[in-house]
C-alpha positions in Angstrom: 15.8 5.9 6.2 13.2 4.4 3.9 13.6 3.6 0.2 10.5 3.7 -1.9 10.4 2.2 -5.4 7.4 2.7 -7.7 6.6 0.4 -10.7 3.8 -0.4 -13.0 3.5 2.7 -15.1 3.1 2.7 -18.8 1.1 3.6 -21.8 -2.6 2.7 -21.8 -5.6 3.7 -23.9 -8.5 5.7 -22.4 -10.8 3.5 -20.4 -8.0 1.1 -19.6 -6.4 0.0 -16.3 -3.1 0.0 -14.7 -1.8 -1.1 -11.2 1.0 0.8 -9.6 3.2 -0.6 -6.9 5.3 1.1 -4.3 7.8 -1.2 -2.5 9.3 0.0 0.7 12.6 -1.0 2.2 11.1 -1.5 5.6 7.8 -1.5 7.5 5.6 1.3 6.2 3.1 3.4 7.9 0.5 5.7 6.4 1.2 6.0 2.7 0.1 8.2 -0.1 0.1 8.4 -3.9 0.6 11.8 -5.6 1.0 12.8 -9.2 2.5 15.6 -11.3 1.6 16.4 -14.8 3.9 18.6 -17.0 3.5 22.3 -16.0 1.4 21.4 -12.9 2.1 21.2 -9.2 2.3 17.8 -7.6 -1.2 16.8 -6.4 -2.7 14.4 -3.9 -4.3 11.2 -5.3 -5.0 8.8 -2.5 -3.8 7.7 0.9 -4.1 4.7 3.2 -3.5 4.5 6.9 -2.0 1.7 8.9 -5.5 0.7 9.9 -6.6 0.6 6.2 -8.6 3.8 6.2 -8.5 5.4 2.7 -9.0 8.8 1.3 -9.1 9.9 -2.4 -9.0 13.1 -4.4 -12.4 13.8 -5.9 -11.0 13.5 -9.4 -10.2 9.8 -8.9 -13.0 8.6 -6.6 -14.8 5.6 -7.9 -12.0 4.8 -10.4 -8.8 4.4 -8.3 -8.3 2.0 -5.3 -5.4 2.2 -2.9 -4.5 -0.9 -0.9 -1.6 -2.3 1.1 0.2 -5.5 1.8 2.1 -5.1 5.0 3.7 -8.6 4.7 5.4 -7.3 1.5 5.8 -3.7 2.7 4.0 -2.6 -0.5 1.3 -0.2 -1.4 -0.8 -0.5 -4.6 -2.8 1.9 -6.7 -5.4 0.2 -8.9 -6.4 2.6 -11.6 -9.5 1.9 -13.7 -11.4 3.9 -16.4 -8.3 5.9 -17.0 -8.6 9.3 -18.7 -6.2 11.4 -20.6 -6.1 13.8 -17.7 -4.7 11.1 -15.5 -1.4 11.3 -17.5 1.3 12.2 -15.0 4.3 10.9 -13.1 3.0 9.1 -10.1 4.9 9.1 -6.8 4.4 7.4 -3.5 5.2 9.0 -0.2 5.5 7.9 3.4 2.9 10.3 4.9 4.5 12.9 7.2 8.0 12.3 6.0 10.3 13.4 3.2 10.6 10.0 1.8 9.5 9.8 -1.8 9.9 7.3 -4.6 11.5 8.2 -8.0 8.2 8.2 -9.8 6.6 6.1 -12.5 5.2 7.6 -15.7 1.5 6.9 -16.6 0.4 8.0 -20.1 -3.2 7.7 -21.1 -3.5 8.1 -24.9 -5.1 6.5 -27.9 
């Protein structure tokens, strides 16, 4: 059993930045960030393996950076140059499992 808790969401203007955190209750393995906007399906954003290899959705490449701190059992998502279309609830997931966090709202609006 793993508990995942996201934090760091909020309201930001277009072009701004936010850093999301996902704290796990125990050692984490490959982790991913997903997001779901109203009326849309949940979509992949980024993932990071235990070895630090990363993968990103085309829509966020060059703007978002995923990282991990294994000493703190935490995964981060640094989001820069935010756009209105990044507005969504962001979730973290332990890849390959059914463990999801409760989500954190990100709203990009002027």
